[in-house]
C-alpha positions as CSV (number, residue, x, y, z in Angstrom):
1,M,-16.4,-9.6,-27.4
2,N,-15.3,-6.7,-29.7
3,F,-11.8,-6.7,-28.3
4,T,-8.9,-8.9,-27.5
5,R,-5.9,-8.6,-25.2
6,S,-3.9,-7.0,-28.0
7,D,-6.4,-4.0,-28.0
8,F,-5.1,-2.9,-24.6
9,P,-1.6,-2.0,-23.4
10,D,1.0,-4.6,-22.6
11,G,0.6,-5.7,-18.9
12,F,-3.0,-4.6,-18.7
13,L,-4.7,-6.7,-16.0
14,F,-8.0,-8.5,-16.8
15,G,-9.7,-9.7,-13.7
16,T,-13.0,-10.5,-12.0
17,A,-14.2,-9.6,-8.5
18,T,-16.4,-10.9,-5.7
19,S,-16.9,-10.1,-2.0
20,A,-16.7,-12.3,1.1
21,Y,-20.2,-12.0,2.5
22,Q,-21.8,-12.4,-0.9
23,I,-20.3,-15.7,-1.7
24,E,-18.5,-17.4,1.2
25,G,-21.4,-18.6,3.4
26,H,-21.1,-16.9,6.8
27,S,-22.2,-19.8,8.9
28,F,-18.9,-21.7,8.3
29,G,-15.4,-21.6,9.7
30,G,-16.1,-19.9,13.0
31,A,-17.2,-16.5,11.5
32,G,-18.8,-14.2,14.0
33,S,-22.2,-12.4,13.6
34,T,-22.2,-9.2,11.5
35,H,-24.5,-6.4,11.2
36,W,-25.6,-7.9,7.9
37,D,-26.8,-11.0,9.7
38,T,-29.0,-9.0,12.0
39,F,-30.1,-6.6,9.3
40,A,-31.3,-9.5,7.2
41,A,-33.0,-11.1,10.1
42,T,-35.2,-8.0,10.6
43,P,-38.5,-8.3,8.6
44,G,-38.7,-5.9,5.7
45,N,-35.0,-5.2,5.2
46,V,-34.1,-7.9,2.6
47,V,-36.2,-9.5,-0.2
48,R,-37.8,-12.7,1.1
49,A,-35.6,-12.3,4.3
50,E,-32.7,-13.9,2.4
51,H,-29.3,-14.0,4.1
52,G,-25.7,-14.9,3.5
53,Q,-25.4,-18.0,5.8
54,I,-24.7,-20.3,2.8
55,A,-24.6,-17.9,-0.1
56,C,-22.5,-19.6,-2.9
57,D,-20.7,-21.9,-0.4
58,H,-17.4,-20.5,-1.7
59,Y,-15.9,-21.4,1.7
60,H,-15.9,-25.0,0.7
61,R,-16.0,-24.6,-3.1
62,W,-13.1,-22.1,-3.5
63,E,-11.0,-24.4,-5.6
64,E,-13.7,-24.9,-8.2
65,D,-14.3,-21.1,-8.2
66,L,-10.6,-20.3,-8.7
67,D,-10.4,-22.9,-11.5
68,L,-13.3,-20.9,-13.2
69,I,-11.2,-17.7,-12.9
70,K,-8.1,-19.3,-14.3
71,N,-10.0,-21.1,-17.1
72,A,-11.5,-17.8,-18.3
73,G,-8.1,-16.4,-18.9
74,F,-8.2,-13.8,-16.2
75,D,-4.9,-12.5,-14.8
76,A,-6.2,-11.4,-11.3
77,Y,-8.8,-12.0,-8.7
78,R,-10.2,-9.2,-6.6
79,F,-11.6,-10.7,-3.4
80,S,-12.4,-9.4,0.0
81,T,-11.7,-10.5,3.5
82,S,-14.5,-10.7,6.1
83,W,-13.7,-8.9,9.3
84,A,-16.0,-11.1,11.3
85,R,-14.4,-14.2,9.9
86,V,-10.9,-13.1,10.8
87,M,-12.0,-11.6,14.2
88,P,-15.5,-13.0,15.2
89,D,-15.8,-10.4,18.0
90,G,-14.0,-7.7,16.0
91,V,-11.0,-8.1,18.3
92,T,-9.8,-11.7,18.8
93,P,-8.2,-13.6,15.8
94,N,-9.9,-16.7,14.5
95,P,-7.4,-19.3,13.4
96,E,-9.9,-21.0,11.1
97,G,-10.6,-17.7,9.3
98,L,-6.9,-16.9,8.9
99,D,-6.3,-20.4,7.6
100,F,-9.0,-20.0,5.0
101,Y,-7.6,-16.8,3.5
102,D,-4.1,-18.4,3.7
103,R,-5.4,-21.4,1.6
104,L,-7.3,-19.1,-0.8
105,T,-4.2,-16.9,-1.3
106,D,-2.0,-19.9,-2.1
107,G,-4.7,-21.3,-4.4
108,M,-4.6,-18.1,-6.4
109,L,-0.8,-18.2,-6.7
110,D,-0.9,-21.8,-7.6
111,R,-3.1,-21.0,-10.6
112,G,-1.0,-18.0,-11.6
113,L,-3.6,-15.5,-10.5
114,K,-2.7,-12.2,-8.9
115,P,-4.4,-11.8,-5.4
116,C,-6.0,-8.3,-5.2
117,A,-7.6,-8.0,-1.8
118,T,-10.2,-5.6,-0.3
119,L,-10.1,-5.6,3.4
120,Y,-13.7,-4.6,4.1
121,H,-16.8,-5.2,1.9
122,W,-19.5,-4.1,4.3
123,E,-19.6,-6.8,7.1
124,M,-19.0,-5.1,10.4
125,P,-18.7,-7.6,13.3
126,S,-21.9,-7.3,15.5
127,A,-19.8,-6.8,18.6
128,L,-18.4,-3.6,17.1
129,A,-21.7,-2.6,15.6
130,D,-23.1,-2.7,19.1
131,R,-20.5,-0.1,20.1
132,G,-21.6,2.2,17.3
133,G,-19.7,0.8,14.4
134,W,-18.7,3.3,11.9
135,T,-20.0,6.2,14.1
136,N,-17.7,5.4,17.0
137,P,-14.5,7.5,16.9
138,D,-12.4,4.4,17.9
139,V,-13.5,2.5,14.7
140,A,-10.3,3.6,12.8
141,K,-8.1,2.0,15.5
142,W,-10.3,-1.2,15.4
143,F,-9.9,-1.3,11.6
144,G,-6.2,-0.8,11.9
145,D,-5.9,-3.8,14.3
146,F,-8.0,-5.9,11.8
147,T,-5.7,-4.8,9.0
148,H,-2.7,-5.8,10.9
149,C,-4.1,-9.2,11.8
150,I,-5.1,-10.3,8.3
151,M,-2.2,-8.7,6.4
152,D,0.4,-9.9,8.8
153,R,-0.8,-13.4,7.7
154,I,-1.3,-12.9,3.9
155,G,0.1,-9.5,3.0
156,D,3.4,-10.8,1.8
157,R,1.6,-12.5,-1.1
158,M,-0.8,-9.8,-2.1
159,H,-0.4,-8.2,-5.5
160,S,-2.5,-5.2,-4.4
161,V,-4.7,-4.2,-1.4
162,A,-7.4,-1.5,-0.9
163,P,-8.9,-1.0,2.5
164,I,-12.6,-0.3,2.0
165,N,-14.9,-1.0,-0.9
166,E,-17.3,1.8,-2.0
167,P,-17.2,4.2,1.0
168,W,-20.4,5.9,-0.2
169,C,-22.3,2.6,0.4
170,V,-20.8,2.1,3.8
171,G,-21.6,5.6,4.8
172,W,-24.5,7.3,3.0
173,L,-26.5,4.3,1.8
174,S,-26.3,2.6,5.1
175,H,-26.6,5.5,7.6
176,F,-28.6,8.0,5.7
177,L,-30.9,6.1,3.3
178,G,-31.0,3.0,5.6
179,A,-31.0,0.6,2.6
180,H,-28.0,-1.4,3.9
181,A,-26.8,-2.5,7.3
182,P,-26.9,-1.0,9.9
183,G,-30.1,0.5,8.4
184,L,-30.0,3.9,10.0
185,R,-31.6,7.1,8.7
186,D,-29.7,9.7,10.7
187,I,-27.8,12.6,9.3
188,R,-25.5,12.9,12.3
189,A,-24.6,9.2,12.1
190,T,-24.0,9.6,8.4
191,A,-21.6,12.5,8.8
192,R,-19.6,10.7,11.4
193,A,-19.5,7.4,9.6
194,M,-18.4,9.0,6.4
195,H,-15.5,10.8,8.1
196,H,-14.5,7.7,10.1
197,I,-14.5,5.6,7.0
198,L,-11.9,7.8,5.5
199,L,-9.9,7.9,8.7
200,A,-10.0,4.1,8.8
201,H,-8.9,3.9,5.2
202,G,-5.8,6.1,6.0
203,T,-5.1,4.1,9.2
204,A,-5.2,0.8,7.2
205,I,-2.8,2.3,4.5
206,Q,-0.3,3.3,7.3
207,T,-0.6,-0.1,9.0
208,M,0.2,-1.9,5.7
209,R,3.1,0.4,5.0
210,A,4.5,-0.4,8.4
211,L,4.3,-4.1,7.5
212,G,6.4,-3.3,4.5
213,M,3.6,-3.7,1.9
214,S,3.3,-1.8,-1.3
215,N,0.8,-1.4,-4.3
216,L,-1.9,0.0,-1.9
217,G,-4.9,1.8,-3.3
218,G,-8.3,3.2,-2.6
219,V,-11.5,2.1,-4.2
220,F,-14.3,4.6,-4.8
221,N,-17.8,4.2,-6.4
222,F,-19.0,6.7,-8.9
223,E,-22.4,7.6,-10.5
224,W,-22.3,10.2,-13.2
225,S,-24.7,12.9,-12.0
226,M,-26.7,15.0,-14.5
227,P,-29.6,17.5,-14.0
228,A,-33.0,16.2,-14.9
229,D,-33.7,19.4,-16.9
230,D,-32.1,22.7,-17.8
231,S,-33.2,24.5,-14.7
232,T,-30.8,26.1,-12.3
233,A,-32.4,24.1,-9.4
234,A,-31.9,20.8,-11.2
235,K,-28.2,21.7,-11.9
236,A,-27.8,22.5,-8.2
237,A,-29.3,19.2,-7.3
238,A,-27.0,17.3,-9.7
239,D,-24.0,19.2,-8.3
240,L,-24.9,18.3,-4.7
241,Y,-25.5,14.6,-5.6
242,D,-22.0,14.7,-7.3
243,G,-20.6,16.2,-4.1
244,Y,-21.7,13.6,-1.6
245,Y,-21.6,10.6,-3.9
246,N,-18.6,11.1,-6.1
247,R,-16.4,13.9,-4.6
248,F,-16.7,13.6,-0.9
249,F,-14.3,10.7,-0.4
250,I,-11.8,11.4,-3.2
251,D,-11.7,15.0,-2.2
252,G,-10.8,13.9,1.3
253,V,-8.0,11.6,0.2
254,F,-6.5,13.8,-2.5
255,K,-7.4,17.3,-1.5
256,G,-7.7,17.2,2.3
257,R,-11.1,18.7,2.3
258,Y,-14.7,18.1,1.8
259,P,-17.1,19.8,-0.8
260,D,-18.6,23.0,0.4
261,A,-22.1,22.0,-0.7
262,V,-21.9,18.8,1.4
263,L,-20.6,20.6,4.5
264,D,-23.5,23.0,4.1
265,G,-25.8,20.1,4.9
266,F,-24.0,18.1,7.5
267,G,-20.8,19.9,8.5
268,Q,-22.3,20.6,11.9
269,H,-22.6,16.9,12.5
270,L,-19.0,15.9,11.8
271,P,-17.0,14.7,14.9
272,S,-15.1,17.3,16.9
273,G,-11.6,17.9,15.4
274,W,-12.4,16.3,12.1
275,E,-10.2,18.8,10.3
276,N,-7.2,17.4,12.0
277,D,-7.6,13.9,10.6
278,F,-6.6,14.7,7.0
279,A,-2.9,13.9,7.5
280,T,-3.9,10.3,8.0
281,I,-6.7,10.3,5.5
282,Q,-4.3,11.6,2.8
283,S,-1.8,8.8,3.3
284,P,-0.2,8.3,-0.2
285,L,-1.7,5.8,-2.5
286,D,-0.1,3.8,-5.3
287,W,-3.3,3.5,-7.4
288,V,-7.0,4.3,-7.4
289,G,-9.9,2.0,-8.3
290,L,-13.1,3.2,-9.9
291,N,-16.4,1.2,-9.5
292,Y,-18.9,2.4,-12.1
293,Y,-22.3,1.1,-13.1
294,T,-24.7,4.0,-14.1
295,R,-25.6,7.6,-14.1
296,K,-28.4,9.4,-12.3
297,L,-30.6,12.3,-13.3
298,M,-31.3,14.6,-10.4
299,A,-34.3,16.9,-9.8
300,P,-35.0,19.3,-6.9
301,T,-37.7,18.6,-4.3
302,S,-39.1,20.5,-1.3
303,G,-38.2,19.6,2.2
304,A,-35.1,18.9,4.1
305,W,-31.5,18.8,2.8
306,P,-30.5,17.4,0.3
307,A,-33.9,18.3,-1.1
308,H,-33.5,16.3,-4.4
309,A,-34.6,13.0,-5.9
310,E,-33.7,10.8,-8.8
311,A,-35.7,11.2,-12.0
312,E,-36.5,8.5,-14.5
313,G,-34.0,8.4,-17.3
314,P,-34.7,7.4,-21.0
315,L,-31.8,5.0,-21.6
316,P,-32.0,1.2,-21.5
317,K,-31.7,-0.2,-18.0
318,T,-30.2,-3.2,-16.3
319,Q,-32.2,-5.6,-14.1
320,M,-31.3,-3.2,-11.2
321,G,-33.2,-0.4,-13.0
322,W,-29.9,1.4,-13.6
323,E,-29.4,3.3,-16.9
324,I,-26.7,2.0,-19.2
325,Y,-24.3,4.9,-19.7
326,P,-20.8,4.0,-20.8
327,D,-19.8,7.5,-21.4
328,G,-19.9,8.1,-17.7
329,L,-17.0,5.7,-17.2
330,Y,-14.9,7.6,-19.7
331,E,-15.8,10.9,-18.1
332,F,-14.9,9.7,-14.7
333,L,-11.5,8.3,-15.8
334,M,-10.6,11.6,-17.4
335,R,-12.0,13.7,-14.5
336,T,-10.1,11.6,-11.9
337,K,-6.8,11.9,-13.8
338,N,-7.2,15.6,-14.5
339,E,-8.5,16.8,-11.2
340,Y,-7.1,14.3,-8.7
341,T,-4.6,11.7,-9.5
342,G,-2.5,12.9,-12.4
343,D,-0.2,10.1,-13.5
344,L,-1.3,7.7,-10.7
345,T,-2.4,4.3,-12.0
346,L,-6.1,3.8,-12.4
347,F,-8.1,0.6,-12.4
348,I,-11.7,-0.3,-13.1
349,T,-12.3,-2.3,-9.9
350,E,-15.9,-3.1,-10.6
351,N,-18.1,-2.9,-13.7
352,G,-20.9,-5.2,-14.8
353,M,-24.6,-5.6,-15.0
354,A,-27.5,-7.5,-13.4
355,N,-29.6,-9.4,-15.9
356,A,-32.6,-11.6,-15.7
357,D,-30.5,-14.6,-16.8
358,V,-32.2,-18.0,-17.3
359,L,-30.6,-21.4,-17.4
360,A,-32.0,-23.4,-20.3
361,N,-30.7,-26.7,-21.6
362,G,-27.6,-26.4,-19.5
363,A,-26.6,-23.0,-20.9
364,V,-27.2,-19.3,-20.2
365,D,-27.4,-16.9,-23.1
366,D,-26.8,-13.3,-21.9
367,P,-26.2,-11.1,-25.0
368,E,-27.1,-8.0,-22.9
369,R,-24.1,-8.5,-20.6
370,I,-21.8,-9.0,-23.6
371,A,-23.0,-5.8,-25.1
372,F,-22.7,-4.0,-21.8
373,L,-19.2,-5.1,-21.3
374,N,-18.2,-4.3,-24.8
375,A,-19.5,-0.7,-24.4
376,H,-17.6,-0.2,-21.2
377,F,-14.3,-1.8,-22.4
378,E,-14.5,0.6,-25.3
379,A,-15.0,3.6,-23.0
380,V,-11.8,2.5,-21.2
381,R,-10.0,2.2,-24.6
382,R,-11.1,5.7,-25.4
383,A,-9.8,7.0,-22.0
384,I,-6.5,5.3,-22.5
385,A,-6.2,6.8,-25.9
386,D,-6.8,10.3,-24.4
387,G,-4.1,9.8,-21.7
388,A,-5.8,8.1,-18.8
389,P,-3.2,5.7,-17.1
390,V,-5.7,2.8,-16.8
391,D,-3.9,-0.5,-16.1
392,G,-6.7,-3.0,-15.5
393,F,-10.4,-3.9,-15.5
394,F,-12.1,-6.2,-13.1
395,V,-15.6,-7.5,-14.2
396,W,-18.3,-7.7,-11.5
397,S,-18.9,-10.4,-10.7
398,L,-17.5,-13.9,-11.1
399,M,-20.7,-15.5,-10.2
400,D,-24.3,-14.8,-9.2
401,N,-24.4,-14.1,-5.5
402,Y,-26.2,-12.5,-2.5
403,E,-27.1,-9.0,-3.7
404,W,-27.5,-7.6,-0.2
405,A,-31.0,-6.2,0.4
406,L,-32.1,-7.6,-2.9
407,G,-31.4,-11.1,-2.0
408,Y,-30.6,-13.7,-4.6
409,E,-32.8,-12.3,-7.4
410,K,-30.4,-9.9,-9.2
411,R,-27.8,-11.8,-11.2
412,F,-24.5,-10.0,-11.9
413,G,-22.4,-13.1,-12.5
414,L,-20.4,-14.3,-15.5
415,V,-21.2,-17.8,-14.0
416,H,-24.8,-18.8,-13.2
417,V,-25.4,-20.2,-9.7
418,D,-28.5,-22.4,-9.0
419,F,-29.1,-21.4,-5.3
420,D,-30.8,-24.7,-4.6
421,T,-28.1,-27.0,-5.8
422,L,-25.2,-24.5,-5.9
423,Q,-24.3,-25.7,-9.4
424,R,-22.1,-23.3,-11.3
425,T,-22.7,-22.9,-15.1
426,P,-20.5,-20.4,-17.1
427,K,-22.8,-18.0,-19.1
428,A,-22.2,-17.0,-22.7
429,S,-20.5,-13.8,-21.4
430,Y,-18.0,-16.0,-19.6
431,H,-17.2,-17.9,-22.8
432,A,-17.0,-14.6,-24.8
433,L,-14.5,-13.1,-22.3
434,K,-12.5,-16.4,-22.4
435,S,-12.3,-16.2,-26.1
436,A,-11.1,-12.6,-26.0
437,L,-8.5,-13.2,-23.3
438,T,-7.1,-16.6,-24.1
439,P,-4.4,-16.8,-26.9
440,R,-5.5,-18.8,-29.8
441,P,-3.6,-22.2,-30.2
């Protein structure tokens, strides 16, 4: 790596991240069915119909995995809790699930790792999905009950908590584009889901405050949006993409409103009385997390709103086909500080790359990932130098895992996983980070 700990401010947190459904194995420990289980079981939704029933078997191998995090020199572990493991029917607590997260929390603390929890990383219990899931106006209350259940058990030991990972993916990607569970393509469902996600976020924050918890934040995903050419139409397309991808959720939380360009398209589909929910949505936060991977070039199209499409970009790409654009991370950090959060603490809660990694002779050489991380850590250093209050960086991901609709093919991990044997093998990027983060003897 081109940096060491000393290149960042004292107390800067270096961490790595995962999510429950992608690594735990959902067939264990009394977990209930989720809308991802049924989505994956539907032909055509997921590559090779792959699913998360075993995943990385983290449910049984968590001690080994926490040792990998500790041995890399990381300070913190950003993990998520599965709603359907904690409450299989979305309502009734599951002692096995609560016990698992209890053990996992104590395991982090025993290793000197700071537990940084995300309550929801995309696995809605099927019983609640059957009642409309994120489109049901009662979902915020359901989510508040889940929040109380899990955080009443482990909240006293959390370093930080955020309610919902990447609300754009939970809302737009899953209800408008249909690429993730529940796989809808319905503008009315999208508008309602996106608003209810924010209402659930605020409800969870209030629930945790009532439990006496602190260091609570929100995690938003961002893609730097640029016009595909110099035309006015392309600029409008990029602005609209920026509106519903980047600004909708953070506008709601910090400005108590939604972008006008987005309301032009689906304002009529929002739930009745939505304007009255911002008092909850704007529940104060202690920090904001940015998940950043790429930029998008947008071009206008004919047809129904939003009437635009992604254009092919010229930059080098990851295994996901995403352009590598570190400047976007710098720009988002500065924009978030200047337009939304001021002096509020910022974290990079996800950044990393999928790469076609190959295990050869017991090792995985991934210079592309090392270069990617170097460039993005440098973007963060630039932002800090220019006044952005960034206090930490979580690399996505600890290990190769279930990449949702793309199955097990796309490898984001610092640790290689053989999905036949479940053998873990730290990659060259893992060793490079360990060297950068671990003091020399």
